[in-house]
Legacy VTK file of the C-alpha trace (Angstrom):
# vtk DataFile Version 3.0
C-alpha trace
ASCII
DATASET POLYDATA
POINTS 163 float
90.613 106.955 107.036
92.290 110.222 106.016
88.952 111.782 105.003
87.674 111.430 108.571
86.436 114.752 109.955
87.246 116.060 113.419
83.611 115.535 114.342
83.866 111.872 113.268
87.047 111.524 115.280
85.359 113.025 118.331
82.483 110.548 118.070
85.015 107.716 117.829
87.232 109.019 120.650
84.511 110.095 123.135
84.158 106.710 124.903
87.942 106.505 125.273
88.186 110.072 126.612
85.442 109.451 129.162
87.133 106.302 130.449
88.141 106.314 134.109
91.444 108.034 134.784
91.923 109.294 131.232
91.569 113.026 131.842
92.089 114.696 135.180
89.848 117.457 136.444
92.665 119.964 135.948
93.177 118.907 132.325
89.462 119.193 131.566
89.347 122.626 133.218
92.354 123.805 131.193
90.773 122.589 127.947
87.504 124.352 128.801
89.329 127.558 129.730
91.347 127.499 126.515
88.227 127.029 124.398
86.483 129.800 126.327
89.298 132.344 126.417
90.704 131.967 122.920
87.486 130.973 121.177
84.497 132.460 123.019
82.350 131.588 120.007
83.000 127.895 120.825
82.279 128.158 124.554
80.599 131.189 126.035
81.281 132.207 129.632
77.998 130.647 130.720
78.770 127.345 128.976
82.286 127.297 130.410
80.882 127.767 133.924
78.467 124.900 133.330
81.225 122.553 132.134
83.491 123.558 135.038
80.816 123.192 137.736
82.531 121.387 140.643
79.163 120.121 141.925
78.758 117.861 138.893
80.938 114.800 138.413
83.898 115.039 136.068
82.454 112.299 133.862
79.142 114.143 133.484
80.832 117.457 132.704
83.127 115.824 130.154
80.198 113.984 128.574
78.264 117.257 128.285
81.282 119.059 126.807
81.936 116.367 124.200
78.254 116.235 123.287
78.196 120.025 122.913
81.263 119.917 120.643
79.863 117.066 118.535
76.815 119.203 117.808
78.974 122.245 117.037
80.899 122.891 113.878
83.946 121.115 112.515
86.227 123.980 113.598
85.055 123.632 117.208
85.997 119.957 117.230
89.360 120.791 115.664
90.075 123.366 118.379
89.156 120.798 121.029
91.790 118.437 119.610
94.329 121.266 119.606
93.578 121.987 123.275
93.711 118.272 124.096
97.121 118.045 122.444
98.418 121.003 124.446
97.094 119.877 127.836
97.175 116.059 127.510
99.724 115.206 124.837
100.288 111.621 125.984
96.576 110.888 125.961
96.225 112.601 122.572
98.800 110.248 121.043
96.846 107.191 122.266
93.440 108.189 120.904
91.649 105.439 118.947
91.292 107.707 115.903
95.068 108.208 115.808
95.840 104.527 116.332
93.896 103.597 113.203
96.449 105.469 111.076
99.580 103.856 112.519
99.353 100.372 110.939
99.177 101.930 107.485
102.326 103.979 108.129
104.125 100.882 109.365
103.068 98.851 106.325
104.117 101.613 103.941
107.563 101.821 105.569
107.918 98.048 105.552
106.999 97.912 101.871
109.568 100.591 101.040
112.309 98.822 102.987
111.485 95.474 101.368
111.505 96.983 97.887
114.852 98.672 98.434
116.344 95.496 99.905
115.185 93.450 96.906
116.552 96.011 94.472
119.930 96.044 96.217
119.999 92.252 96.419
119.097 91.775 92.757
121.566 94.409 91.542
124.890 93.944 93.350
127.637 96.525 92.610
129.359 94.289 90.070
126.119 93.380 88.288
125.825 93.936 84.542
122.111 93.031 84.489
120.608 96.421 85.427
123.414 99.008 85.235
121.129 101.995 85.739
119.276 100.592 88.755
121.771 101.847 91.323
121.860 105.295 89.739
118.040 105.494 89.807
118.085 104.326 93.408
120.684 107.009 94.119
118.247 109.725 93.043
115.208 108.222 94.783
115.873 110.017 98.103
114.374 113.108 96.504
111.033 111.323 96.873
111.762 109.666 100.225
111.344 111.396 103.578
114.330 113.549 104.547
115.126 111.424 107.635
115.539 108.294 105.547
117.248 109.938 102.581
120.442 110.931 104.400
121.071 107.320 105.454
120.299 105.998 101.992
122.608 108.563 100.397
125.420 107.681 102.796
124.994 103.989 101.940
124.942 104.564 98.191
127.831 107.034 98.136
130.281 104.198 98.725
128.787 102.024 95.968
128.512 104.757 93.349
131.797 106.441 94.035
130.120 109.662 95.183
127.643 109.645 92.227
LINES 1 164
163 0 1 2 3 4 5 6 7 8 9 10 11 12 13 14 15 16 17 18 19 20 21 22 23 24 25 26 27 28 29 30 31 32 33 34 35 36 37 38 39 40 41 42 43 44 45 46 47 48 49 50 51 52 53 54 55 56 57 58 59 60 61 62 63 64 65 66 67 68 69 70 71 72 73 74 75 76 77 78 79 80 81 82 83 84 85 86 87 88 89 90 91 92 93 94 95 96 97 98 99 100 101 102 103 104 105 106 107 108 109 110 111 112 113 114 115 116 117 118 119 120 121 122 123 124 125 126 127 128 129 130 131 132 133 134 135 136 137 138 139 140 141 142 143 144 145 146 147 148 149 150 151 152 153 154 155 156 157 158 159 160 161 162
């Protein structure tokens, strides 16, 4: 799933984005203006006017915009996601393409926690079975995310006597 391009993500997310009540007219206008002002090669003035036409329905304009971006380059789709993040951050975090990545993160964290718990359970402080296990575990925070490592170090400092 990590090799998914922004264009692939846009194809996957388009039905969700066009759902009723997902994006307001103001949010769509801000996204169009950002793409037009900062990246006129993505949306020309004429295209921006077309996608902001108040005579057309919001759903039709959004459908046309997403179709235009899907047929553009990868960078154009990436800039759309950047604009979506800026102007609709809550919606951006609930996109189907982003949800597909979350279960893997949860499973990886659960696996790490289970492994550490088993290691601590199998090697209590007074254990003679694996004397180096606690010391190895004490240095493992170098590999672990910085948010987790400070708690793990605080826990192990008591057991190892400050390393």
